[in-house]
Each structure stands twice: as C-alpha cells, then as structure tokens.
All heavy atoms as TSV, in Angstrom:
chain	resi	resn	atom	element	x	y	z
A	1	MET	N	N	-34.550	13.361	6.169
A	1	MET	CA	C	-35.490	14.217	5.474
A	1	MET	C	C	-34.873	14.665	4.142
A	1	MET	O	O	-33.772	15.218	4.126
A	1	MET	CB	C	-35.761	15.435	6.362
A	1	MET	CG	C	-36.990	16.220	6.038
A	1	MET	SD	S	-38.475	15.319	6.430
A	1	MET	CE	C	-39.656	16.287	5.565
A	2	PRO	N	N	-35.557	14.461	3.009
A	2	PRO	CA	C	-34.970	14.865	1.726
A	2	PRO	C	C	-35.000	16.377	1.544
A	2	PRO	O	O	-35.777	17.080	2.191
A	2	PRO	CB	C	-35.864	14.177	0.700
A	2	PRO	CG	C	-37.148	13.956	1.393
A	2	PRO	CD	C	-36.827	13.765	2.844
A	3	LYS	N	N	-34.155	16.840	0.653
A	3	LYS	CA	C	-34.134	18.267	0.346
A	3	LYS	C	C	-35.414	18.642	-0.389
A	3	LYS	O	O	-35.978	17.835	-1.118
A	3	LYS	CB	C	-32.946	18.592	-0.550
A	3	LYS	CG	C	-31.613	18.491	0.137
A	3	LYS	CD	C	-30.527	18.912	-0.826
A	3	LYS	CE	C	-29.177	18.790	-0.169
A	3	LYS	NZ	N	-28.097	19.146	-1.096
A	4	VAL	N	N	-35.857	19.890	-0.205
A	4	VAL	CA	C	-37.046	20.379	-0.893
A	4	VAL	C	C	-36.602	21.003	-2.212
A	4	VAL	O	O	-35.685	21.819	-2.234
A	4	VAL	CB	C	-37.780	21.426	-0.028
A	4	VAL	CG1	C	-39.054	21.875	-0.708
A	4	VAL	CG2	C	-38.098	20.847	1.338
A	5	LYS	N	N	-37.234	20.593	-3.304
A	5	LYS	CA	C	-36.827	21.089	-4.610
A	5	LYS	C	C	-37.482	22.436	-4.920
A	5	LYS	O	O	-38.621	22.681	-4.562
A	5	LYS	CB	C	-37.204	20.083	-5.691
A	5	LYS	CG	C	-36.357	18.834	-5.662
A	5	LYS	CD	C	-36.585	18.014	-6.907
A	5	LYS	CE	C	-35.684	16.807	-6.919
A	5	LYS	NZ	N	-35.891	15.993	-8.119
A	6	THR	N	N	-36.734	23.281	-5.616
A	6	THR	CA	C	-37.245	24.543	-6.113
A	6	THR	C	C	-38.099	24.276	-7.346
A	6	THR	O	O	-37.780	23.391	-8.131
A	6	THR	CB	C	-36.075	25.454	-6.507
A	6	THR	OG1	O	-35.244	25.637	-5.363
A	6	THR	CG2	C	-36.543	26.798	-6.997
A	7	LYS	N	N	-39.194	25.026	-7.513
A	7	LYS	CA	C	-40.019	24.888	-8.710
A	7	LYS	C	C	-39.204	25.323	-9.918
A	7	LYS	O	O	-38.643	26.412	-9.958
A	7	LYS	CB	C	-41.279	25.752	-8.613
A	7	LYS	CG	C	-42.238	25.329	-7.531
A	7	LYS	CD	C	-42.999	24.100	-7.939
A	7	LYS	CE	C	-44.024	23.745	-6.888
A	7	LYS	NZ	N	-44.633	22.455	-7.124
A	8	SER	N	N	-39.131	24.452	-10.903
A	8	SER	CA	C	-38.273	24.663	-12.062
A	8	SER	C	C	-38.672	25.902	-12.865
A	8	SER	O	O	-37.813	26.659	-13.327
A	8	SER	CB	C	-38.393	23.428	-12.939
A	8	SER	OG	O	-37.243	23.161	-13.615
A	9	GLY	N	N	-39.966	26.124	-13.029
A	9	GLY	CA	C	-40.419	27.283	-13.792
A	9	GLY	C	C	-40.122	28.590	-13.079
A	9	GLY	O	O	-39.767	29.589	-13.700
A	10	ALA	N	N	-40.251	28.588	-11.756
A	10	ALA	CA	C	-39.973	29.792	-10.973
A	10	ALA	C	C	-38.485	30.115	-10.996
A	10	ALA	O	O	-38.096	31.290	-11.039
A	10	ALA	CB	C	-40.456	29.603	-9.539
A	11	LYS	N	N	-37.662	29.082	-10.998
A	11	LYS	CA	C	-36.215	29.265	-11.024
A	11	LYS	C	C	-35.794	30.017	-12.289
A	11	LYS	O	O	-34.885	30.834	-12.267
A	11	LYS	CB	C	-35.574	27.880	-10.979
A	11	LYS	CG	C	-34.083	27.839	-10.945
A	11	LYS	CD	C	-33.541	26.437	-10.689
A	11	LYS	CE	C	-34.318	25.315	-11.341
A	11	LYS	NZ	N	-33.683	23.994	-11.132
A	12	LYS	N	N	-36.486	29.740	-13.407
A	12	LYS	CA	C	-36.154	30.380	-14.675
A	12	LYS	C	C	-36.720	31.793	-14.785
A	12	LYS	O	O	-36.208	32.610	-15.545
A	12	LYS	CB	C	-36.704	29.548	-15.830
A	12	LYS	CG	C	-36.093	28.169	-15.925
A	12	LYS	CD	C	-36.877	27.301	-16.878
A	12	LYS	CE	C	-36.422	25.864	-16.763
A	12	LYS	NZ	N	-37.288	24.943	-17.500
A	13	ARG	N	N	-37.793	32.091	-14.052
A	13	ARG	CA	C	-38.511	33.343	-14.257
A	13	ARG	C	C	-38.188	34.442	-13.249
A	13	ARG	O	O	-38.422	35.612	-13.522
A	13	ARG	CB	C	-40.020	33.083	-14.219
A	13	ARG	CG	C	-40.521	32.386	-15.446
A	13	ARG	CD	C	-41.966	31.976	-15.295
A	13	ARG	NE	N	-42.506	31.463	-16.530
A	13	ARG	CZ	C	-42.371	30.207	-16.949
A	13	ARG	NH1	N	-41.690	29.339	-16.212
A	13	ARG	NH2	N	-42.885	29.817	-18.083
A	14	PHE	N	N	-37.679	34.081	-12.085
A	14	PHE	CA	C	-37.455	35.066	-11.034
A	14	PHE	C	C	-36.001	35.049	-10.598
A	14	PHE	O	O	-35.333	34.023	-10.666
A	14	PHE	CB	C	-38.332	34.769	-9.811
A	14	PHE	CG	C	-39.808	34.769	-10.102
A	14	PHE	CD1	C	-40.513	33.587	-10.106
A	14	PHE	CD2	C	-40.484	35.945	-10.362
A	14	PHE	CE1	C	-41.877	33.580	-10.368
A	14	PHE	CE2	C	-41.838	35.958	-10.618
A	14	PHE	CZ	C	-42.533	34.766	-10.626
A	15	SER	N	N	-35.518	36.202	-10.113
A	15	SER	CA	C	-34.189	36.256	-9.514
A	15	SER	C	C	-34.233	37.219	-8.340
A	15	SER	O	O	-35.076	38.120	-8.293
A	15	SER	CB	C	-33.145	36.693	-10.530
A	15	SER	OG	O	-33.443	37.985	-11.005
A	16	LEU	N	N	-33.330	37.024	-7.401
A	16	LEU	CA	C	-33.304	37.844	-6.185
A	16	LEU	C	C	-32.407	39.055	-6.359
A	16	LEU	O	O	-31.383	38.988	-7.040
A	16	LEU	CB	C	-32.783	37.016	-5.009
A	16	LEU	CG	C	-33.722	36.001	-4.400
A	16	LEU	CD1	C	-33.010	35.246	-3.307
A	16	LEU	CD2	C	-34.958	36.666	-3.857
A	17	THR	N	N	-32.790	40.152	-5.713
A	17	THR	CA	C	-31.915	41.316	-5.640
A	17	THR	C	C	-31.058	41.180	-4.386
A	17	THR	O	O	-31.261	40.261	-3.584
A	17	THR	CB	C	-32.738	42.615	-5.565
A	17	THR	OG1	O	-33.490	42.599	-4.342
A	17	THR	CG2	C	-33.665	42.755	-6.744
A	18	GLY	N	N	-30.131	42.089	-4.208
A	18	GLY	CA	C	-29.262	42.043	-3.041
A	18	GLY	C	C	-29.997	42.246	-1.733
A	18	GLY	O	O	-29.575	41.765	-0.688
A	19	THR	N	N	-31.121	42.974	-1.779
A	19	THR	CA	C	-31.863	43.256	-0.555
A	19	THR	C	C	-32.966	42.232	-0.289
A	19	THR	O	O	-33.764	42.409	0.628
A	19	THR	CB	C	-32.503	44.657	-0.624
A	19	THR	OG1	O	-33.318	44.740	-1.786
A	19	THR	CG2	C	-31.446	45.729	-0.666
A	20	GLY	N	N	-33.053	41.195	-1.129
A	20	GLY	CA	C	-34.023	40.133	-0.882
A	20	GLY	C	C	-35.340	40.289	-1.615
A	20	GLY	O	O	-36.248	39.489	-1.434
A	21	LYS	N	N	-35.471	41.327	-2.447
A	21	LYS	CA	C	-36.673	41.465	-3.256
A	21	LYS	C	C	-36.570	40.515	-4.453
A	21	LYS	O	O	-35.487	40.031	-4.773
A	21	LYS	CB	C	-36.831	42.905	-3.734
A	21	LYS	CG	C	-37.062	43.890	-2.610
A	21	LYS	CD	C	-37.094	45.299	-3.127
A	21	LYS	CE	C	-37.229	46.284	-1.983
A	21	LYS	NZ	N	-37.056	47.659	-2.414
A	22	VAL	N	N	-37.691	40.293	-5.122
A	22	VAL	CA	C	-37.700	39.346	-6.232
A	22	VAL	C	C	-37.953	40.109	-7.527
A	22	VAL	O	O	-38.947	40.814	-7.663
A	22	VAL	CB	C	-38.783	38.264	-6.031
A	22	VAL	CG1	C	-38.727	37.246	-7.144
A	22	VAL	CG2	C	-38.594	37.568	-4.688
A	23	LYS	N	N	-37.016	39.956	-8.488
A	23	LYS	CA	C	-37.149	40.602	-9.792
A	23	LYS	C	C	-37.941	39.707	-10.727
A	23	LYS	O	O	-37.885	38.490	-10.636
A	23	LYS	CB	C	-35.773	40.844	-10.418
A	23	LYS	CG	C	-35.010	41.983	-9.843
A	23	LYS	CD	C	-33.833	42.378	-10.720
A	23	LYS	CE	C	-32.879	41.227	-10.954
A	23	LYS	NZ	N	-31.644	41.641	-11.626
A	24	ARG	N	N	-38.664	40.331	-11.661
A	24	ARG	CA	C	-39.420	39.591	-12.665
A	24	ARG	C	C	-39.369	40.349	-13.976
A	24	ARG	O	O	-39.023	41.524	-14.020
A	24	ARG	CB	C	-40.867	39.454	-12.228
A	24	ARG	CG	C	-41.583	40.783	-12.162
A	24	ARG	CD	C	-43.061	40.669	-11.923
A	24	ARG	NE	N	-43.661	41.977	-11.833
A	24	ARG	CZ	C	-44.044	42.701	-12.886
A	24	ARG	NH1	N	-43.863	42.246	-14.107
A	24	ARG	NH2	N	-44.585	43.887	-12.723
A	25	LYS	N	N	-39.703	39.648	-15.053
A	25	LYS	CA	C	-39.806	40.282	-16.364
A	25	LYS	C	C	-41.264	40.495	-16.697
A	25	LYS	O	O	-42.142	39.851	-16.125
A	25	LYS	CB	C	-39.136	39.405	-17.419
A	25	LYS	CG	C	-37.634	39.335	-17.260
A	25	LYS	CD	C	-36.998	38.576	-18.383
A	25	LYS	CE	C	-35.486	38.568	-18.203
A	25	LYS	NZ	N	-34.813	37.735	-19.185
A	26	HIS	N	N	-41.521	41.392	-17.642
A	26	HIS	CA	C	-42.885	41.654	-18.079
A	26	HIS	C	C	-43.339	40.587	-19.073
A	26	HIS	O	O	-42.528	40.042	-19.823
A	26	HIS	CB	C	-42.988	43.026	-18.743
A	26	HIS	CG	C	-42.981	44.146	-17.763
A	26	HIS	ND1	N	-41.839	44.830	-17.425
A	26	HIS	CD2	C	-43.977	44.693	-17.030
A	26	HIS	CE1	C	-42.138	45.763	-16.537
A	26	HIS	NE2	N	-43.429	45.706	-16.276
A	27	ALA	N	N	-44.625	40.332	-19.078
A	27	ALA	CA	C	-45.212	39.419	-20.044
A	27	ALA	C	C	-45.489	40.170	-21.354
A	27	ALA	O	O	-45.295	41.378	-21.435
A	27	ALA	CB	C	-46.504	38.847	-19.484
A	28	TYR	N	N	-45.959	39.458	-22.364
A	28	TYR	CA	C	-46.380	40.015	-23.661
A	28	TYR	C	C	-45.227	40.583	-24.477
A	28	TYR	O	O	-45.409	41.507	-25.254
A	28	TYR	CB	C	-47.469	41.098	-23.474
A	28	TYR	CG	C	-48.612	40.650	-22.626
A	28	TYR	CD1	C	-48.838	41.228	-21.375
A	28	TYR	CD2	C	-49.458	39.630	-23.046
A	28	TYR	CE1	C	-49.886	40.810	-20.581
A	28	TYR	CE2	C	-50.506	39.203	-22.268
A	28	TYR	CZ	C	-50.714	39.794	-21.032
A	28	TYR	OH	O	-51.744	39.368	-20.252
A	29	LYS	N	N	-44.020	40.045	-24.333
A	29	LYS	CA	C	-42.886	40.542	-25.099
A	29	LYS	C	C	-42.305	39.455	-25.998
A	29	LYS	O	O	-41.252	39.637	-26.589
A	29	LYS	CB	C	-41.813	41.054	-24.116
A	29	LYS	CG	C	-40.611	41.743	-24.754
A	29	LYS	CD	C	-40.957	43.114	-25.277
A	29	LYS	CE	C	-39.987	43.697	-26.256
A	29	LYS	NZ	N	-38.602	43.604	-26.000
A	30	SER	N	N	-42.981	38.302	-26.134
A	30	SER	CA	C	-42.355	37.193	-26.848
A	30	SER	C	C	-42.797	37.044	-28.292
A	30	SER	O	O	-41.990	36.720	-29.154
A	30	SER	CB	C	-42.604	35.892	-26.096
A	30	SER	OG	O	-43.989	35.690	-25.945
A	31	HIS	N	N	-44.063	37.279	-28.600
A	31	HIS	CA	C	-44.508	37.121	-29.995
A	31	HIS	C	C	-45.698	38.029	-30.258
A	31	HIS	O	O	-46.196	38.695	-29.354
A	31	HIS	CB	C	-44.856	35.658	-30.301
A	31	HIS	CG	C	-45.941	35.100	-29.441
A	31	HIS	ND1	N	-47.259	35.077	-29.810
A	31	HIS	CD2	C	-45.918	34.575	-28.191
A	31	HIS	CE1	C	-47.980	34.535	-28.839
A	31	HIS	NE2	N	-47.204	34.239	-27.847
A	32	ILE	N	N	-46.128	38.082	-31.512
A	32	ILE	CA	C	-47.158	39.010	-31.999
A	32	ILE	C	C	-46.760	40.446	-31.629
A	32	ILE	O	O	-47.504	41.179	-30.981
A	32	ILE	CB	C	-48.565	38.662	-31.471
A	32	ILE	CG1	C	-48.828	37.175	-31.570
A	32	ILE	CG2	C	-49.636	39.428	-32.256
A	32	ILE	CD1	C	-50.156	36.734	-30.983
A	33	LEU	N	N	-45.570	40.833	-32.049
A	33	LEU	CA	C	-45.043	42.144	-31.694
A	33	LEU	C	C	-45.350	43.208	-32.737
A	33	LEU	O	O	-45.122	44.389	-32.489
A	33	LEU	CB	C	-43.523	42.052	-31.486
A	33	LEU	CG	C	-43.079	41.123	-30.352
A	33	LEU	CD1	C	-41.577	40.979	-30.348
A	33	LEU	CD2	C	-43.566	41.624	-29.019
A	34	THR	N	N	-45.872	42.800	-33.903
A	34	THR	CA	C	-46.087	43.776	-34.967
A	34	THR	C	C	-47.207	44.746	-34.631
A	34	THR	O	O	-47.158	45.907	-35.032
A	34	THR	CB	C	-46.425	43.062	-36.285
A	34	THR	OG1	O	-47.490	42.143	-36.053
A	34	THR	CG2	C	-45.224	42.313	-36.810
A	35	LYS	N	N	-48.202	44.299	-33.901
A	35	LYS	CA	C	-49.330	45.192	-33.585
A	35	LYS	C	C	-49.082	46.038	-32.339
A	35	LYS	O	O	-49.888	46.902	-32.023
A	35	LYS	CB	C	-50.620	44.388	-33.421
A	35	LYS	CG	C	-50.590	43.367	-32.312
A	35	LYS	CD	C	-51.928	42.668	-32.157
A	35	LYS	CE	C	-52.136	41.614	-33.221
A	35	LYS	NZ	N	-53.305	40.768	-32.962
A	36	LYS	N	N	-47.990	45.785	-31.640
A	36	LYS	CA	C	-47.678	46.577	-30.452
A	36	LYS	C	C	-46.805	47.757	-30.852
A	36	LYS	O	O	-45.947	47.641	-31.718
A	36	LYS	CB	C	-46.949	45.719	-29.417
A	36	LYS	CG	C	-47.831	44.607	-28.893
A	36	LYS	CD	C	-47.119	43.683	-27.946
A	36	LYS	CE	C	-48.057	42.577	-27.548
A	36	LYS	NZ	N	-47.475	41.264	-27.687
A	37	THR	N	N	-47.016	48.885	-30.192
A	37	THR	CA	C	-46.245	50.077	-30.518
A	37	THR	C	C	-44.817	49.938	-29.991
A	37	THR	O	O	-44.537	49.147	-29.087
A	37	THR	CB	C	-46.889	51.326	-29.894
A	37	THR	OG1	O	-46.845	51.201	-28.472
A	37	THR	CG2	C	-48.321	51.486	-30.354
A	38	THR	N	N	-43.937	50.736	-30.558
A	38	THR	CA	C	-42.535	50.720	-30.127
A	38	THR	C	C	-42.419	51.099	-28.664
A	38	THR	O	O	-41.633	50.517	-27.922
A	38	THR	CB	C	-41.717	51.697	-30.982
A	38	THR	OG1	O	-41.951	51.404	-32.356
A	38	THR	CG2	C	-40.241	51.568	-30.697
A	39	LYS	N	N	-43.218	52.072	-28.238
A	39	LYS	CA	C	-43.188	52.508	-26.843
A	39	LYS	C	C	-43.616	51.385	-25.908
A	39	LYS	O	O	-43.016	51.175	-24.842
A	39	LYS	CB	C	-44.115	53.708	-26.677
A	39	LYS	CG	C	-44.152	54.278	-25.284
A	39	LYS	CD	C	-45.085	55.474	-25.205
A	39	LYS	CE	C	-45.135	56.033	-23.805
A	39	LYS	NZ	N	-46.040	57.193	-23.731
A	40	GLN	N	N	-44.652	50.650	-26.306
A	40	GLN	CA	C	-45.145	49.541	-25.477
A	40	GLN	C	C	-44.077	48.460	-25.351
A	40	GLN	O	O	-43.797	47.961	-24.258
A	40	GLN	CB	C	-46.410	48.976	-26.113
A	40	GLN	CG	C	-47.110	47.931	-25.286
A	40	GLN	CD	C	-48.381	47.442	-25.967
A	40	GLN	OE1	O	-48.709	47.847	-27.080
A	40	GLN	NE2	N	-49.087	46.569	-25.303
A	41	LYS	N	N	-43.431	48.113	-26.480
A	41	LYS	CA	C	-42.393	47.077	-26.452
A	41	LYS	C	C	-41.195	47.525	-25.631
A	41	LYS	O	O	-40.608	46.733	-24.888
A	41	LYS	CB	C	-41.971	46.735	-27.884
A	41	LYS	CG	C	-43.024	45.963	-28.649
A	41	LYS	CD	C	-42.548	45.563	-30.004
A	41	LYS	CE	C	-42.654	46.693	-30.982
A	41	LYS	NZ	N	-42.495	46.266	-32.382
A	42	ARG	N	N	-40.836	48.807	-25.738
A	42	ARG	CA	C	-39.704	49.325	-24.975
A	42	ARG	C	C	-39.985	49.278	-23.477
A	42	ARG	O	O	-39.120	48.917	-22.681
A	42	ARG	CB	C	-39.418	50.759	-25.428
A	42	ARG	CG	C	-38.183	51.369	-24.806
A	42	ARG	CD	C	-37.863	52.713	-25.420
A	42	ARG	NE	N	-38.942	53.675	-25.229
A	42	ARG	CZ	C	-39.654	54.219	-26.223
A	42	ARG	NH1	N	-39.427	53.895	-27.482
A	42	ARG	NH2	N	-40.602	55.104	-25.963
A	43	ASN	N	N	-41.205	49.624	-23.076
A	43	ASN	CA	C	-41.542	49.602	-21.651
A	43	ASN	C	C	-41.640	48.189	-21.103
A	43	ASN	O	O	-41.425	47.975	-19.902
A	43	ASN	CB	C	-42.850	50.360	-21.418
A	43	ASN	CG	C	-42.681	51.851	-21.582
A	43	ASN	OD1	O	-41.585	52.376	-21.396
A	43	ASN	ND2	N	-43.741	52.541	-21.946
A	44	LEU	N	N	-41.952	47.213	-21.949
A	44	LEU	CA	C	-42.012	45.823	-21.496
A	44	LEU	C	C	-40.622	45.219	-21.309
A	44	LEU	O	O	-40.481	44.167	-20.691
A	44	LEU	CB	C	-42.799	44.974	-22.507
A	44	LEU	CG	C	-44.301	45.223	-22.570
A	44	LEU	CD1	C	-44.904	44.456	-23.721
A	44	LEU	CD2	C	-44.978	44.847	-21.270
A	45	THR	N	N	-39.596	45.875	-21.862
A	45	THR	CA	C	-38.231	45.356	-21.768
A	45	THR	C	C	-37.695	45.423	-20.340
A	45	THR	O	O	-36.980	44.541	-19.899
A	45	THR	CB	C	-37.302	46.153	-22.709
A	45	THR	OG1	O	-37.788	46.000	-24.038
A	45	THR	CG2	C	-35.887	45.662	-22.633
A	46	HIS	N	N	-38.068	46.472	-19.613
A	46	HIS	CA	C	-37.506	46.694	-18.282
A	46	HIS	C	C	-38.020	45.659	-17.287
A	46	HIS	O	O	-39.152	45.190	-17.390
A	46	HIS	CB	C	-37.854	48.092	-17.792
A	46	HIS	CG	C	-37.446	49.160	-18.758
A	46	HIS	ND1	N	-36.139	49.349	-19.162
A	46	HIS	CD2	C	-38.177	50.081	-19.430
A	46	HIS	CE1	C	-36.084	50.347	-20.022
A	46	HIS	NE2	N	-37.310	50.811	-20.210
A	47	THR	N	N	-37.189	45.342	-16.312
A	47	THR	CA	C	-37.605	44.403	-15.275
A	47	THR	C	C	-38.393	45.143	-14.205
A	47	THR	O	O	-38.258	46.354	-14.035
A	47	THR	CB	C	-36.381	43.730	-14.612
A	47	THR	OG1	O	-35.527	44.740	-14.090
A	47	THR	CG2	C	-35.636	42.870	-15.592
A	48	GLY	N	N	-39.216	44.388	-13.487
A	48	GLY	CA	C	-39.985	44.952	-12.390
A	48	GLY	C	C	-39.781	44.111	-11.151
A	48	GLY	O	O	-38.999	43.154	-11.152
A	49	LEU	N	N	-40.476	44.468	-10.103
A	49	LEU	CA	C	-40.418	43.702	-8.863
A	49	LEU	C	C	-41.752	43.000	-8.653
A	49	LEU	O	O	-42.803	43.497	-9.056
A	49	LEU	CB	C	-40.131	44.623	-7.678
A	49	LEU	CG	C	-38.760	45.296	-7.657
A	49	LEU	CD1	C	-38.682	46.272	-6.502
A	49	LEU	CD2	C	-37.662	44.272	-7.566
A	50	VAL	N	N	-41.707	41.849	-8.019
A	50	VAL	CA	C	-42.930	41.124	-7.682
A	50	VAL	C	C	-43.671	41.924	-6.621
A	50	VAL	O	O	-43.062	42.446	-5.687
A	50	VAL	CB	C	-42.574	39.708	-7.173
A	50	VAL	CG1	C	-43.788	39.004	-6.622
A	50	VAL	CG2	C	-41.950	38.897	-8.286
A	51	SER	N	N	-44.992	42.045	-6.762
A	51	SER	CA	C	-45.771	42.835	-5.817
A	51	SER	C	C	-45.786	42.162	-4.449
A	51	SER	O	O	-45.575	40.953	-4.325
A	51	SER	CB	C	-47.209	43.015	-6.322
A	51	SER	OG	O	-47.895	41.792	-6.244
A	52	SER	N	N	-46.052	42.946	-3.431
A	52	SER	CA	C	-46.035	42.423	-2.065
A	52	SER	C	C	-47.126	41.381	-1.846
A	52	SER	O	O	-46.977	40.481	-1.018
A	52	SER	CB	C	-46.202	43.566	-1.069
A	52	SER	OG	O	-47.408	44.260	-1.328
A	53	ALA	N	N	-48.231	41.470	-2.622
A	53	ALA	CA	C	-49.319	40.502	-2.494
A	53	ALA	C	C	-48.885	39.108	-2.965
A	53	ALA	O	O	-49.357	38.094	-2.440
A	53	ALA	CB	C	-50.527	40.958	-3.294
A	54	ASP	N	N	-47.975	39.048	-3.932
A	54	ASP	CA	C	-47.529	37.765	-4.483
A	54	ASP	C	C	-46.191	37.299	-3.910
A	54	ASP	O	O	-45.726	36.208	-4.235
A	54	ASP	CB	C	-47.391	37.872	-6.003
A	54	ASP	CG	C	-48.721	38.158	-6.668
A	54	ASP	OD1	O	-49.725	37.611	-6.200
A	54	ASP	OD2	O	-48.736	38.917	-7.643
A	55	MET	N	N	-45.567	38.112	-3.084
A	55	MET	CA	C	-44.209	37.827	-2.629
A	55	MET	C	C	-44.095	36.499	-1.890
A	55	MET	O	O	-43.194	35.711	-2.165
A	55	MET	CB	C	-43.710	38.960	-1.731
A	55	MET	CG	C	-42.250	38.873	-1.399
A	55	MET	SD	S	-41.187	39.216	-2.804
A	55	MET	CE	C	-41.384	40.960	-2.951
A	56	ASN	N	N	-45.023	36.221	-0.970
A	56	ASN	CA	C	-44.940	34.975	-0.205
A	56	ASN	C	C	-45.094	33.760	-1.100
A	56	ASN	O	O	-44.422	32.741	-0.915
A	56	ASN	CB	C	-46.010	34.955	0.893
A	56	ASN	CG	C	-45.682	35.920	2.004
A	56	ASN	OD1	O	-44.523	36.286	2.194
A	56	ASN	ND2	N	-46.694	36.364	2.738
A	57	ARG	N	N	-45.976	33.855	-2.088
A	57	ARG	CA	C	-46.198	32.738	-3.005
A	57	ARG	C	C	-44.956	32.456	-3.850
A	57	ARG	O	O	-44.559	31.304	-4.037
A	57	ARG	CB	C	-47.392	33.073	-3.902
A	57	ARG	CG	C	-47.960	31.880	-4.613
A	57	ARG	CD	C	-49.221	32.232	-5.383
A	57	ARG	NE	N	-50.121	33.066	-4.606
A	57	ARG	CZ	C	-50.810	34.088	-5.090
A	57	ARG	NH1	N	-50.716	34.416	-6.351
A	57	ARG	NH2	N	-51.622	34.777	-4.323
A	58	VAL	N	N	-44.317	33.525	-4.346
A	58	VAL	CA	C	-43.130	33.359	-5.171
A	58	VAL	C	C	-41.957	32.839	-4.344
A	58	VAL	O	O	-41.220	31.950	-4.773
A	58	VAL	CB	C	-42.757	34.698	-5.862
A	58	VAL	CG1	C	-41.418	34.608	-6.555
A	58	VAL	CG2	C	-43.838	35.100	-6.848
A	59	LYS	N	N	-41.800	33.354	-3.143
A	59	LYS	CA	C	-40.708	32.875	-2.279
A	59	LYS	C	C	-40.896	31.415	-1.891
A	59	LYS	O	O	-39.920	30.681	-1.724
A	59	LYS	CB	C	-40.587	33.764	-1.039
A	59	LYS	CG	C	-39.946	35.095	-1.341
A	59	LYS	CD	C	-39.589	35.861	-0.101
A	59	LYS	CE	C	-38.801	37.108	-0.466
A	59	LYS	NZ	N	-38.361	37.855	0.705
A	60	ALA	N	N	-42.152	30.981	-1.765
A	60	ALA	CA	C	-42.404	29.566	-1.482
A	60	ALA	C	C	-42.004	28.696	-2.666
A	60	ALA	O	O	-41.452	27.610	-2.488
A	60	ALA	CB	C	-43.880	29.367	-1.150
A	61	MET	N	N	-42.243	29.186	-3.869
A	61	MET	CA	C	-41.850	28.429	-5.064
A	61	MET	C	C	-40.343	28.362	-5.214
A	61	MET	O	O	-39.787	27.387	-5.702
A	61	MET	CB	C	-42.450	29.061	-6.326
A	61	MET	CG	C	-43.934	28.823	-6.471
A	61	MET	SD	S	-44.551	29.305	-8.078
A	61	MET	CE	C	-44.584	31.083	-7.956
A	62	LEU	N	N	-39.655	29.432	-4.756
A	62	LEU	CA	C	-38.201	29.466	-4.843
A	62	LEU	C	C	-37.533	28.832	-3.624
A	62	LEU	O	O	-36.315	28.775	-3.552
A	62	LEU	CB	C	-37.728	30.910	-4.991
A	62	LEU	CG	C	-38.089	31.623	-6.291
A	62	LEU	CD1	C	-37.719	33.093	-6.213
A	62	LEU	CD2	C	-37.407	30.972	-7.472
A	63	GLN	N	N	-38.307	28.411	-2.640
A	63	GLN	CA	C	-37.786	27.808	-1.403
A	63	GLN	C	C	-36.851	28.744	-0.667
A	63	GLN	O	O	-35.764	28.361	-0.258
A	63	GLN	CB	C	-37.088	26.474	-1.708
A	63	GLN	CG	C	-37.995	25.432	-2.315
A	63	GLN	CD	C	-39.182	25.081	-1.436
A	63	GLN	OE1	O	-39.082	25.084	-0.222
A	63	GLN	NE2	N	-40.298	24.792	-2.063
A	64	ILE	N	N	-37.271	30.008	-0.518
A	64	ILE	CA	C	-36.453	30.992	0.205
A	64	ILE	C	C	-36.953	31.085	1.639
A	64	ILE	O	O	-38.111	31.192	1.893
A	64	ILE	CB	C	-36.520	32.368	-0.485
A	64	ILE	CG1	C	-35.967	32.244	-1.888
A	64	ILE	CG2	C	-35.757	33.411	0.282
A	64	ILE	CD1	C	-36.184	33.447	-2.748
C-alpha cells in the first residue's frame, strides 16, 4: 500500500499546536493594503485557530 500524500497547499497554510489544534493565518493581508486601516491590518497579523466545523476537513488534508 503506498503512502498517502499530504495536500501541498494545506501543508503551507496550516501548522499544529502542541495540543493538536490547527493554527491558521488570516486572509486579506497580502495586497491592496492602502485602503485598509492600520487597526485592520494589525488585527489580521495575528494567527487564529481553525474552527471546530472545519477541523475534520483540514486534518484530512494534512493526513493527521
């Protein structure tokens, strides 16, 4: 039986915490930043956690 490959895009976008939760970054921080306020850009900098509704889908992509 061959090994199951991890989805390449998910590998770049998500990382695991020590307790098994999945960290993610916020969207809308890459371009067209001039019209966004400083506060909005600052809040998008922080990492968040994947919601429980999406957790199974993300873990399947990461082969966890």
